[in-house]
C-alpha positions as CSV (number, residue, x, y, z in Angstrom):
1,M,-15.5,26.4,-62.3
2,K,-18.8,25.4,-64.0
3,L,-19.7,22.7,-61.6
4,K,-23.0,20.7,-61.7
5,V,-22.3,17.8,-59.3
6,I,-20.6,17.7,-55.9
7,A,-19.7,14.1,-54.9
8,F,-18.9,13.0,-51.4
9,D,-17.0,9.9,-50.3
10,A,-18.8,8.2,-47.4
11,D,-16.4,6.5,-45.0
12,D,-14.2,8.9,-43.0
13,T,-15.5,11.8,-45.1
14,L,-19.2,11.9,-43.9
15,F,-18.9,9.5,-41.0
16,I,-16.3,7.5,-39.0
17,N,-15.2,4.2,-40.4
18,E,-11.5,3.3,-40.3
19,P,-11.2,3.5,-36.4
20,Y,-13.8,0.8,-36.2
21,F,-11.8,-1.5,-38.5
22,Q,-8.7,-0.8,-36.4
23,E,-10.6,-1.8,-33.2
24,T,-11.6,-5.1,-34.9
25,E,-8.1,-5.7,-36.0
26,E,-6.9,-5.3,-32.4
27,K,-9.5,-7.9,-31.3
28,F,-8.3,-10.2,-34.0
29,C,-4.6,-9.9,-33.0
30,A,-5.5,-10.4,-29.3
31,L,-7.5,-13.5,-30.3
32,M,-4.5,-14.9,-32.3
33,S,-1.7,-13.7,-29.9
34,N,-0.6,-17.3,-29.2
35,Y,0.6,-17.7,-32.7
36,L,2.6,-14.6,-33.8
37,T,3.5,-11.1,-32.6
38,H,0.9,-8.3,-33.0
39,H,2.8,-6.8,-35.9
40,S,3.1,-10.1,-37.8
41,L,-0.6,-10.8,-37.3
42,S,-1.5,-7.4,-38.6
43,Q,0.8,-7.9,-41.7
44,E,-0.7,-11.4,-42.4
45,L,-4.3,-10.0,-42.2
46,F,-3.4,-7.1,-44.4
47,K,-1.7,-9.4,-47.0
48,T,-4.8,-11.6,-47.0
49,E,-7.2,-8.6,-47.4
50,I,-5.3,-7.3,-50.4
51,A,-5.0,-10.7,-52.0
52,N,-8.8,-11.1,-51.7
53,L,-9.9,-7.6,-53.0
54,N,-10.4,-8.9,-56.6
55,L,-12.7,-11.6,-55.3
56,Y,-14.6,-9.9,-52.4
57,G,-14.2,-6.2,-53.2
58,Y,-14.2,-3.6,-50.4
59,G,-16.3,-3.9,-47.3
60,I,-16.9,-5.6,-44.0
61,K,-18.1,-9.0,-45.4
62,G,-14.9,-9.5,-47.3
63,Y,-13.0,-8.4,-44.2
64,I,-14.7,-11.1,-42.2
65,L,-13.8,-13.8,-44.7
66,S,-10.2,-12.5,-44.8
67,M,-9.9,-12.6,-41.0
68,I,-11.1,-16.3,-41.1
69,E,-8.7,-17.1,-43.9
70,A,-5.8,-15.4,-42.2
71,A,-6.5,-17.2,-39.0
72,M,-6.5,-20.5,-40.8
73,T,-3.2,-19.7,-42.5
74,I,-1.5,-18.5,-39.3
75,S,-2.6,-21.6,-37.3
76,N,-1.8,-24.0,-40.2
77,N,-5.5,-24.9,-40.4
78,T,-5.7,-25.9,-36.8
79,I,-7.9,-23.0,-35.7
80,S,-10.9,-24.0,-33.5
81,L,-14.5,-23.5,-34.3
82,E,-14.7,-21.3,-31.2
83,I,-12.1,-18.9,-32.7
84,I,-14.0,-18.8,-36.0
85,E,-17.2,-18.0,-34.2
86,K,-15.5,-15.1,-32.4
87,I,-14.2,-13.7,-35.7
88,I,-17.7,-13.8,-37.2
89,L,-19.0,-12.1,-34.0
90,Y,-16.4,-9.4,-34.5
91,G,-17.6,-8.9,-38.0
92,K,-21.2,-8.6,-37.0
93,E,-20.3,-6.1,-34.3
94,L,-18.5,-4.1,-37.0
95,L,-21.6,-4.1,-39.2
96,E,-23.7,-2.8,-36.3
97,K,-21.4,0.0,-35.3
98,P,-23.2,3.3,-34.6
99,I,-23.0,6.1,-37.2
100,E,-21.0,9.0,-36.0
101,L,-21.1,12.0,-38.4
102,L,-17.9,14.0,-38.7
103,D,-17.9,17.7,-37.7
104,G,-19.6,20.1,-40.1
105,V,-21.0,17.4,-42.4
106,E,-24.7,18.2,-42.1
107,E,-24.2,21.9,-42.0
108,T,-22.2,21.7,-45.3
109,L,-24.8,19.6,-47.0
110,E,-27.6,21.9,-45.9
111,A,-25.7,24.9,-47.3
112,L,-25.1,23.2,-50.7
113,K,-28.6,21.7,-51.0
114,G,-30.4,23.1,-54.0
115,K,-27.3,24.8,-55.4
116,Y,-25.7,21.7,-56.9
117,K,-26.7,18.1,-57.5
118,L,-25.2,16.3,-54.5
119,I,-24.3,12.6,-54.7
120,V,-22.4,10.0,-52.7
121,A,-19.6,8.2,-54.5
122,T,-18.2,5.5,-52.3
123,K,-16.9,2.0,-52.5
124,G,-17.7,-1.1,-50.4
125,D,-20.5,-3.5,-49.9
126,L,-23.8,-2.2,-51.4
127,K,-26.1,-3.3,-48.5
128,D,-23.7,-2.1,-45.8
129,Q,-23.1,1.3,-47.4
130,Q,-26.9,1.8,-48.1
131,S,-27.6,0.9,-44.4
132,K,-25.0,3.3,-43.1
133,L,-26.3,6.2,-45.2
134,H,-29.9,5.4,-44.2
135,R,-28.9,5.3,-40.5
136,S,-26.9,8.5,-40.8
137,G,-30.0,10.5,-41.7
138,L,-28.2,12.1,-44.6
139,G,-30.0,10.3,-47.4
140,P,-32.5,13.1,-48.2
141,Y,-29.6,15.5,-49.2
142,F,-28.4,13.3,-52.0
143,H,-29.8,13.0,-55.5
144,H,-27.8,9.8,-56.2
145,I,-25.9,7.2,-54.2
146,E,-23.2,5.4,-56.2
147,V,-21.5,2.4,-54.5
148,M,-18.6,1.6,-56.7
149,A,-16.7,-1.7,-57.0
150,D,-13.5,0.4,-57.1
151,K,-12.5,4.0,-57.6
152,Q,-10.3,3.9,-60.7
153,E,-10.5,6.3,-63.6
154,I,-12.8,4.0,-65.5
155,N,-15.3,3.8,-62.6
156,Y,-15.5,7.6,-62.4
157,Q,-15.9,7.9,-66.2
158,K,-18.8,5.5,-66.0
159,L,-20.3,7.5,-63.2
160,L,-20.0,10.8,-65.2
161,G,-21.6,9.0,-68.1
162,R,-24.6,8.0,-66.0
163,L,-24.8,11.6,-64.6
164,E,-24.5,13.0,-68.2
165,I,-21.9,15.6,-67.2
166,K,-18.4,16.5,-68.3
167,P,-15.4,15.9,-66.1
168,E,-14.9,19.7,-65.5
169,E,-18.5,19.8,-64.1
170,F,-17.6,17.2,-61.4
171,F,-16.2,18.0,-57.9
172,M,-15.1,15.2,-55.6
173,I,-14.6,15.5,-51.8
174,G,-12.9,12.7,-49.9
175,N,-10.3,11.6,-47.4
176,S,-8.3,9.4,-49.7
177,L,-5.8,10.8,-52.2
178,K,-5.5,7.4,-53.9
179,S,-9.3,6.8,-54.4
180,D,-11.0,10.2,-54.2
181,V,-8.4,12.6,-55.7
182,L,-5.9,11.1,-58.2
183,P,-8.4,9.3,-60.5
184,V,-10.7,12.3,-60.6
185,L,-7.9,14.7,-61.5
186,A,-6.7,12.2,-64.2
187,I,-10.0,12.4,-66.0
188,G,-10.2,16.2,-65.8
189,G,-12.4,16.7,-62.7
190,H,-11.9,18.7,-59.5
191,A,-11.0,17.2,-56.2
192,V,-10.7,18.3,-52.5
193,H,-8.8,16.2,-50.0
194,I,-10.1,16.3,-46.4
195,P,-7.5,14.4,-44.4
196,F,-8.8,12.0,-41.7
197,H,-6.6,11.3,-38.7
198,T,-6.1,7.7,-39.7
199,T,-5.9,6.0,-43.1
200,W,-6.0,2.4,-44.2
201,E,-2.5,1.4,-45.4
202,H,-3.9,0.4,-48.9
203,E,-5.2,4.0,-49.4
204,K,-1.8,5.7,-48.8
205,I,0.4,7.1,-51.5
206,G,4.1,8.0,-51.4
207,H,4.1,11.4,-53.2
208,K,2.6,14.9,-53.0
209,V,-0.2,15.9,-55.3
210,E,0.1,19.1,-57.3
211,H,-2.6,20.0,-59.8
212,P,-4.6,23.1,-60.6
213,N,-7.8,21.3,-59.9
214,F,-6.7,20.0,-56.5
215,R,-7.0,21.5,-53.0
216,T,-6.5,20.2,-49.5
217,M,-8.7,21.5,-46.7
218,E,-8.7,21.0,-43.0
219,K,-12.4,20.3,-42.6
220,I,-15.4,19.6,-44.8
221,S,-17.1,22.9,-44.2
222,D,-14.1,24.7,-45.7
223,V,-15.4,23.7,-49.2
224,L,-18.1,26.2,-48.8
225,E,-15.6,29.0,-49.3
226,I,-15.1,28.0,-52.9
227,L,-18.5,26.4,-53.7
228,L,-20.6,29.3,-52.5
229,K,-18.7,32.1,-54.2
């Protein structure tokens, strides 16, 4: 491999994210428990989130709006202002969650520093992702931070164009097969999947990935075995 750029996803690759969303969903379901079962509430919220992705994109602010909209739909527009205030509070609490680095992240970045151009390639709300990276203390390791509207092939192609590299010089590390692996392989790059113990339903795929440029590793520090050869 003639690699120049190593890209890292942020949420659930560098630091914990999805468990916080799940905690917030639990609070939402408890708040709305007089209307539907927990499962039905979760399904309604997820359906609303997905329907709003094209409008709001990924991130906590869009999630807050989707919770409010779902609550209005579930209650047939009879939800109280008090409930809406609580939903907004849940969203603010989510925005202020502490940053918890995953095992081996800082050691891996330290080992790769100076040997490759390291970047973050993530999606979500720009301000929120920049805030999390700043609070994580990892910012100095990265040459570039790219907060993408989505992670489709076209988004990665544009990123590679800005970096002025070829696909075969690009190496992506992330926890999502759908967002971090498949589109990168499709354009000719290299990708490593580091599974996280929980995955958002929207990021799941229903098939195995087999490709010569693809690897699955148990933890992030395992990438050093191939990147420091």
